N, C-alpha and C positions, 0 to 999 in steps of 0.2 A: 478758622483753623479746621482742617479736615482730619478726622481720626479714622483709622481703619476699624471696622467692626471687630469686636472681640471674638476670636475663634471659639466656637461652642459645639458641643455634641450632646445629643439626647442621652439620658441615662441608660436607656435600653440599647443604645448603639456603642457603648464603651466596650472595646474588645475584651474578651475574658482574660486575655494575657496582657492587657494594657497596664501601664503603670498608673495606679490610682493613688493620688495624694489627698488624704482627708485632713482638712485644716480646722476642723471643729475643736472645741474645748474637750478636756479630759472626761467630763461628766457625760457629754453627748456621745463621745467615742465608746465609753464603757457600756452604754445602753444598747448600742447596735452599730455595726460597721460592716463594710464589705470584707469578706474573709482575707483577701490578698492585699488590702489597702495598707498604705504606709501612713502613719499618724505623725504629723508635725503640726501642732496648733499654730494658727495664724500668728500669734504673738511671739512664737519662737522661730518663725521661718527665716528671717534675715540672719540670725545667728547660726542656723543649721542648713543654709542653702547648699553648702558643699556636700551634704548627704544625698542630694538629688542626682540622678544619672544625667550625663550630658549627651547621651547617644539615643535617647528615647523621647517620645512624646509623653508629656506629663498631663494626665487628666486630673484636674483639680476639682474637689467636691467639698461642699459644706452642707448645711441643712436644706436651704432653698436656693442657693446660688449667688447670694450677694457677696459674702466674704470670699468665696472661691473666685468670683469674677475679679475682685481686687487683687487677689494673690496671682491669678493667671496673668493679669495685666502687668504686675510687678515682674513676674518671671520673664515674660516676653521682653520687657524693657532691659532685662539682664542678658538677653540673647538665648533664653531657654525656649524650646519648642513646647508650649503649654496651651491647653484648651480648657475652657470652663465646662463643667457638667451641668447642663440646663436643668433646673428644678431640684438640684441637689439630692440629698439622701431621701427626701420625701418622694421624689420622682423615681429614684432607684428602687425604693421599697414598693411603690405603686406598680412598677414594671415587673415585679416578681423576681428581681435580682436577689441573690443570696445575702443574708445578714447573719452575723454572729454577735454574741454578747459577751462581755467580760464579767457578767454577773450571773446569778442563778436564775434570773427572770428570763422569759422569752425575749429574743432580740426585737428591737423596735427602733424608732427614730424619735429622739428627744428634740 
């Protein structure tokens, strides 16, 4: 059985106006996330899939890329234009992309 490779993009190459879906858990999100990201934890995605835009590429991100790869694969199977963000939020942070926190502590990646 041949499978097409999962579409992926380097964290540094995600467009600044791209739709970024963060699928990490609430505690990870609160420590640090991209300012414009939309947060839907992986465990809630199926129930909340209608919240996603149908007319844009969805860049899916987690901590290192494993969960987001699964979510991107699921979304593609549903007919959604989705790509995995290689390296996740660790690569995002390492690339110097902006982070904000929901806490009083400096933003970081958990």
